Backbone as ProteinMPNN parsed JSONL, in Angstrom:
{"seq_chain_A": "MIGLGTIINCAAIVAGGLVGLAGGRFMTDTMLNAISMTGGILIFCIGFNLMWPKMIKVANLLPALVITVIITML", "coords_chain_A": {"N_chain_A": [[132.834, 98.364, 79.724], [132.615, 101.218, 77.724], [129.77, 102.841, 76.618], [128.005, 104.248, 73.773], [126.228, 106.236, 74.604], [127.399, 107.126, 76.993], [129.743, 108.323, 76.069], [128.679, 110.414, 74.531], [127.375, 111.871, 76.549], [129.588, 112.651, 78.12], [130.918, 114.313, 76.284], [128.986, 116.3, 76.019], [128.97, 117.383, 78.599], [131.571, 118.43, 78.795], [131.493, 120.302, 76.676], [129.419, 121.958, 77.581], [130.591, 122.952, 79.905], [132.73, 124.442, 78.839], [131.313, 126.367, 77.363], [129.966, 127.57, 79.463], [132.112, 128.679, 80.899], [133.125, 130.489, 79.013], [130.848, 131.986, 78.43], [130.285, 133.151, 80.844], [131.496, 135.594, 81.087], [129.978, 137.271, 79.555], [127.5, 137.284, 80.613], [125.31, 139.182, 82.46], [124.402, 140.354, 85.767], [121.688, 140.824, 85.792], [120.773, 139.188, 83.697], [121.417, 136.642, 84.711], [119.785, 136.576, 86.988], [117.251, 136.673, 85.762], [117.28, 134.271, 84.316], [117.432, 132.492, 86.435], [114.979, 132.951, 87.714], [113.208, 132.133, 85.692], [113.963, 129.451, 85.457], [113.223, 128.605, 88.008], [110.446, 128.81, 87.842], [109.981, 126.84, 85.926], [110.821, 124.562, 87.347], [108.908, 124.609, 89.357], [106.689, 123.977, 87.785], [107.321, 121.35, 87.113], [107.09, 120.133, 89.623], [104.382, 120.612, 89.998], [103.349, 118.935, 88.037], [103.995, 116.515, 89.201], [102.195, 116.357, 91.24], [99.638, 116.53, 90.052], [98.344, 114.848, 87.214], [100.256, 115.391, 84.449], [99.534, 118.104, 83.567], [100.833, 120.346, 82.657], [103.021, 120.809, 80.028], [106.218, 120.661, 80.342], [108.536, 120.47, 78.804], [107.88, 121.822, 76.507], [108.11, 124.385, 77.353], [110.769, 125.007, 77.609], [112.124, 126.654, 75.658], [111.716, 129.142, 76.753], [113.844, 129.818, 78.365], [115.846, 130.62, 76.566], [114.546, 132.733, 75.319], [114.29, 134.431, 77.476], [116.943, 135.258, 77.896], [117.395, 136.635, 75.507], [115.512, 138.722, 75.699], [116.439, 140.076, 77.973], [118.821, 141.042, 77.004], [118.108, 143.126, 75.396]], "CA_chain_A": [[132.905, 98.918, 78.382], [131.921, 102.495, 77.623], [128.814, 102.861, 75.518], [127.872, 105.478, 72.985], [125.545, 107.237, 75.425], [128.363, 107.673, 77.937], [130.633, 109.21, 75.314], [127.909, 111.612, 74.178], [127.181, 112.644, 77.78], [130.866, 113.274, 78.482], [131.152, 115.412, 75.35], [128.049, 117.371, 76.343], [129.415, 118.012, 79.837], [132.751, 119.236, 78.482], [131.06, 121.435, 75.862], [128.665, 122.849, 78.458], [131.545, 123.626, 80.783], [133.442, 125.461, 78.057], [130.367, 127.45, 77.073], [129.734, 128.262, 80.728], [133.277, 129.504, 81.224], [133.211, 131.59, 78.051], [129.638, 132.803, 78.521], [130.228, 133.825, 82.125], [131.952, 136.973, 80.925], [128.972, 138.053, 78.854], [126.254, 137.26, 81.377], [125.216, 140.191, 83.501], [123.621, 139.912, 86.924], [120.272, 140.849, 85.409], [120.504, 137.974, 82.913], [121.449, 135.475, 85.591], [118.576, 136.599, 87.812], [116.107, 136.327, 84.92], [117.357, 132.834, 84.027], [117.107, 131.799, 87.688], [113.53, 133.023, 87.928], [112.555, 131.285, 84.694], [114.221, 128.074, 85.866], [112.393, 128.328, 89.182], [109.075, 128.573, 87.381], [109.956, 125.524, 85.269], [110.887, 123.546, 88.398], [107.576, 124.605, 89.964], [105.798, 123.243, 86.879], [107.631, 119.923, 87.26], [106.438, 119.721, 90.869], [102.938, 120.629, 89.743], [103.051, 117.714, 87.291], [104.078, 115.367, 90.097], [100.978, 116.322, 92.048], [98.511, 116.27, 89.169], [98.905, 114.178, 86.031], [100.652, 116.014, 83.18], [98.706, 119.235, 83.16], [101.702, 121.306, 81.999], [104.105, 120.169, 79.286], [107.366, 121.481, 80.693], [109.496, 120.467, 77.706], [107.479, 122.86, 75.552], [108.428, 125.684, 77.937], [112.216, 125.194, 77.662], [112.601, 127.824, 74.904], [111.587, 130.35, 77.574], [115.175, 130.177, 78.863], [116.526, 131.363, 75.503], [113.807, 133.987, 75.133], [114.627, 135.273, 78.626], [118.256, 135.864, 77.648], [117.242, 137.598, 74.414], [114.781, 139.897, 76.188], [117.281, 140.858, 78.894], [119.885, 141.684, 76.236], [117.598, 144.324, 74.722]], "C_chain_A": [[132.053, 100.195, 78.326], [131.02, 102.477, 76.394], [128.771, 104.212, 74.827], [127.212, 106.58, 73.8], [126.484, 107.895, 76.423], [129.303, 108.653, 77.254], [129.917, 110.508, 74.958], [127.691, 112.484, 75.408], [128.46, 113.336, 78.222], [131.17, 114.46, 77.579], [130.233, 116.587, 75.66], [128.464, 118.102, 77.617], [130.621, 118.908, 79.582], [132.355, 120.469, 77.68], [130.284, 122.441, 76.708], [129.564, 123.607, 79.417], [132.308, 124.723, 80.062], [132.547, 126.639, 77.725], [130.09, 128.248, 78.348], [130.896, 129.159, 81.115], [133.38, 130.712, 80.297], [132.02, 132.53, 78.191], [129.519, 133.549, 79.832], [130.66, 135.275, 82.043], [130.879, 137.863, 80.33], [127.649, 138.121, 79.611], [126.293, 138.327, 82.46], [124.405, 139.628, 84.673], [122.133, 139.884, 86.613], [119.894, 139.599, 84.629], [120.457, 136.748, 83.808], [120.226, 135.423, 86.499], [117.344, 136.202, 87.014], [116.095, 134.837, 84.6], [116.991, 132.036, 85.274], [115.606, 131.816, 87.958], [112.781, 132.129, 86.947], [112.753, 129.811, 85.042], [113.403, 127.678, 87.078], [110.949, 128.054, 88.807], [108.964, 127.211, 86.712], [110.019, 124.398, 86.301], [109.555, 123.462, 89.138], [106.604, 123.812, 89.099], [106.054, 121.741, 86.946], [106.983, 119.383, 88.539], [104.927, 119.663, 90.737], [102.52, 119.364, 89.002], [103.175, 116.463, 88.158], [102.813, 115.229, 90.939], [99.75, 115.944, 91.224], [99.046, 115.756, 87.851], [99.039, 115.081, 84.806], [99.732, 117.128, 82.712], [99.518, 120.263, 82.376], [102.815, 120.54, 81.293], [105.346, 121.044, 79.413], [108.382, 121.539, 79.555], [109.146, 121.522, 76.657], [107.817, 124.259, 76.061], [109.926, 125.961, 77.988], [112.724, 126.355, 76.804], [112.466, 129.135, 75.677], [112.939, 130.774, 78.142], [115.943, 130.993, 77.837], [115.856, 132.721, 75.298], [114.113, 134.952, 76.274], [115.96, 135.986, 78.406], [118.127, 136.934, 76.56], [116.551, 138.873, 74.898], [115.655, 140.739, 77.124], [118.441, 141.529, 78.177], [119.406, 142.988, 75.593], [117.667, 145.551, 75.57]], "O_chain_A": [[130.926, 100.232, 78.818], [131.448, 102.145, 75.289], [129.414, 105.175, 75.244], [127.602, 107.743, 73.694], [126.377, 109.096, 76.674], [129.621, 109.703, 77.813], [130.497, 111.587, 75.075], [127.809, 113.707, 75.326], [128.421, 114.488, 78.654], [131.629, 115.5, 78.052], [130.651, 117.742, 75.574], [128.321, 119.322, 77.701], [130.685, 120.024, 80.097], [132.827, 121.569, 77.969], [130.475, 123.649, 76.563], [129.321, 124.778, 79.707], [132.511, 125.808, 80.607], [132.98, 127.789, 77.8], [129.991, 129.475, 78.303], [130.693, 130.27, 81.603], [133.685, 131.82, 80.739], [132.176, 133.746, 78.08], [128.732, 134.49, 79.933], [130.23, 136.098, 82.851], [130.864, 139.071, 80.57], [126.78, 138.928, 79.281], [127.212, 138.359, 83.278], [123.804, 138.559, 84.57], [121.403, 139.025, 87.109], [118.835, 139.014, 84.858], [119.563, 135.911, 83.679], [119.689, 134.345, 86.753], [116.484, 135.479, 87.517], [115.039, 134.206, 84.608], [116.311, 131.013, 85.179], [115.033, 130.811, 88.38], [111.829, 131.447, 87.326], [111.82, 129.015, 84.936], [112.939, 126.542, 87.171], [110.304, 127.176, 89.38], [107.976, 126.502, 86.901], [109.339, 123.383, 86.145], [109.117, 122.372, 89.506], [105.784, 123.057, 89.621], [105.12, 120.945, 86.849], [106.397, 118.301, 88.532], [104.274, 118.78, 91.293], [101.473, 118.785, 89.292], [102.528, 115.455, 87.878], [102.413, 114.123, 91.303], [98.927, 115.136, 91.654], [100.109, 116.192, 87.41], [98.04, 115.48, 84.206], [99.215, 117.095, 81.595], [98.973, 120.972, 81.531], [103.48, 119.707, 81.909], [105.507, 122.031, 78.695], [109.028, 122.57, 79.367], [110.036, 122.054, 75.994], [107.812, 125.216, 75.287], [110.322, 127.059, 78.379], [113.694, 126.999, 77.201], [113.053, 130.142, 75.28], [113.162, 131.961, 78.377], [116.621, 131.956, 78.194], [116.532, 133.734, 75.124], [114.186, 136.162, 76.058], [116.088, 137.175, 78.695], [118.692, 138.02, 76.689], [116.965, 139.977, 74.544], [115.616, 141.968, 77.074], [118.997, 142.498, 78.693], [120.219, 143.858, 75.28], [117.272, 146.63, 75.128]]}, "name": "protein", "num_of_chains": 1, "seq": "MIGLGTIINCAAIVAGGLVGLAGGRFMTDTMLNAISMTGGILIFCIGFNLMWPKMIKVANLLPALVITVIITML"}
């Protein structure tokens, strides 16, 4: 039996795929490089938290991905 969480995840995957296909036309190479660098820093912070107990709250840094896109659009 499929639960509510499974349905929500499927909808999120489909919506994310559609946004990715539509947004791919508007993303420049500079934007993609900036998002990749920001994501790399966030992944580094996750690894840092695995080594030492919760020194960096990575969830609070997620808006940096949106801010990165806005700054590169200027």
